[in-house]
C-alpha positions in Angstrom: -41.1 21.0 -18.5 -38.3 22.8 -20.0 -40.0 23.9 -23.1 -43.5 24.3 -21.8 -45.4 27.8 -21.5 -45.2 31.2 -23.1 -42.5 33.3 -23.4 -43.6 35.7 -20.5 -43.3 33.1 -18.1 -42.5 33.6 -14.5 -38.9 31.5 -14.3 -39.4 28.7 -12.2 -43.4 28.9 -11.7 -43.9 26.2 -14.2 -46.1 23.1 -12.2 -47.3 20.1 -14.2 -48.8 17.2 -12.6 -49.1 14.5 -15.7 -50.6 10.3 -15.3 -50.1 9.5 -19.1 -52.6 7.0 -19.2 -56.0 6.1 -21.3 -58.5 8.0 -18.5 -55.5 9.9 -16.5 -55.4 13.1 -15.9 -53.2 16.2 -15.9 -52.8 19.6 -14.2 -50.1 22.4 -15.8 -50.1 25.7 -13.6 -47.8 28.6 -14.4 -47.4 32.8 -13.2 -47.3 34.5 -16.4 -44.7 38.0 -16.6 -47.8 40.1 -15.0 -48.1 37.6 -12.0 -51.5 36.4 -13.2 -51.9 32.7 -11.9 -52.6 29.9 -14.7 -54.3 26.9 -14.6 -55.2 24.4 -17.4 -56.0 20.9 -16.8 -58.0 17.2 -18.8 -58.3 14.0 -19.2 -56.1 11.5 -21.5 -58.7 9.9 -23.6 -56.3 7.7 -25.7 -52.8 7.6 -25.2 -51.0 5.4 -27.9 -46.6 5.7 -27.3 -44.9 6.7 -30.1 -48.2 7.6 -32.4 -51.2 9.9 -30.4 -52.3 11.2 -27.6 -55.9 13.2 -27.2 -56.9 14.9 -24.4 -59.5 17.4 -23.1 -58.4 20.8 -22.1 -59.7 23.3 -19.8 -58.5 26.3 -18.0 -59.1 26.3 -14.3 -61.3 29.9 -14.7 -63.8 28.4 -17.3 -63.9 24.4 -16.8 -67.2 24.5 -19.0 -65.2 25.5 -21.8 -63.6 22.0 -22.5 -61.8 21.7 -26.1 -59.9 18.6 -27.6 -56.3 18.2 -28.1 -54.8 15.6 -30.6 -51.2 15.1 -31.3 -49.9 12.6 -34.1 -46.3 11.1 -34.3 -45.0 9.9 -37.5 -41.6 8.8 -38.5 -40.4 10.8 -40.5 -36.7 10.7 -42.6 -35.5 13.7 -40.6 -37.0 12.4 -37.2 -40.3 12.8 -36.1 -43.4 14.5 -38.0 -45.4 16.1 -34.8 -49.4 16.9 -36.5 -51.3 19.2 -33.6 -54.4 19.7 -33.4 -56.8 21.5 -30.9 -60.5 21.4 -31.7 -63.8 22.0 -30.1 -63.4 25.6 -29.1 -66.1 27.6 -27.3 -65.7 30.3 -30.0 -63.1 32.2 -32.7 -61.9 34.3 -29.6 -60.6 31.2 -27.5 -59.4 29.5 -30.7 -57.4 32.3 -31.9 -55.8 32.7 -28.0 -55.1 28.9 -28.1 -53.7 29.4 -31.7 -51.0 32.1 -30.4 -50.2 30.1 -27.3 -49.6 26.6 -28.8 -47.4 28.5 -31.6 -45.2 30.0 -28.9 -45.4 26.6 -27.1 -44.0 24.5 -30.2 -41.9 27.3 -30.9 -39.7 26.7 -27.8 -40.0 23.2 -28.2 -38.2 22.9 -31.8 -35.2 25.5 -30.4 -35.2 22.8 -27.2 -35.0 19.9 -29.8 -32.4 21.6 -32.3 
């Protein structure tokens, strides 16, 4: 929770419920800088410690538009290489919006672990 969320997120509004196991569910919510409420959730399809997470992703406002996230972790001489793949979008606009969102989250993660 120290790095997740968009840069314009209202401070201290991030909430997360995570049951990180195959078949477990997660729910993440936050309030944007303009006061809009956001909530996403899904189910962990695969959890391999130190190797891979695969989970569904859907916004509360559009639960029928479920997509799939796969994150792989590989040893690297400098630490760990993370490969992030988000697929099965409803359309190109959803894909592009998620790319912008995840990029900002991952920038925050990079700063957090630096």
